[in-house]
N, C-alpha and C positions, 0 to 999 in steps of 0.2 A: 476267197479265192479257189475256184474248182482245180481240181488236179485235173492233167489231158489224160485221155485213155488211147493209149498205141492204137494203131492203125489195125495192128497184128491182132489186137483183141477185139474189136472191132468186127473184124471179118470172121473169127469164129463167135460172135455171138452170132451173125445172122447168118453162119453154115447152120448151127445148134436150131436157129429159128427156122429154118428150112426143112433141118428134119422133123423139127416137130411138126409142120403143117405138112409134112407128106405122110408122117404115122396117122393122122388124123384122115386125111384124105382114104390112107389105106383100113383105118376103122370104119368109115363111109362104105366103102368097099365091101367089106365083111358083112357092116346090116344088109346092104340088097342082099347079099348070099342068105343070109338068116330069115329075112322076110322070103323069098323064094324056097324056103325050105317050109315055114311056117305054113305058108299060101297051100303047100303041096297034102298037108298033113290035116289042115284045121278048112273048114270050108266058113266064113265069116261073110256079112254085107258090107264090112266098112272095108275088105280087104284091096279093093281098086283104088281108096282114097288111099290108106298104107302105103301101099305101093308107091303110088305117087308122091306122094310127102318123102319116102325113102329116096326116092329118083333125084328128087329135088334138092335134098341134100347131100347126095353123092357131085352133084354138079356144081353146087355152091361152095363144097371143099374144095374142088377141082379149079373153081374160079378162083377163089382164096389163094392157093400155090401160086397160079398162075400173077397173081396179084403183087404176091409176096415176092416173088422170082424177080418180077420187074422193077418192084420196089427199091429192092434192097443191092 
């Protein structure tokens, strides 16, 4: 038999998961800023592709947070 987990523990776990996903979103935002700073210093041929990947990463991190907020 499995021991039951109380409702308070589940709420605390959900809050911790949401905080962790929010921190991941903040990290994605920092990546966007770092890419902007790098683009100002270096002139590379793959810069538009890198910028697109960084922005897509930020958008997906925000979508992940919204999904977690809705589902949890």
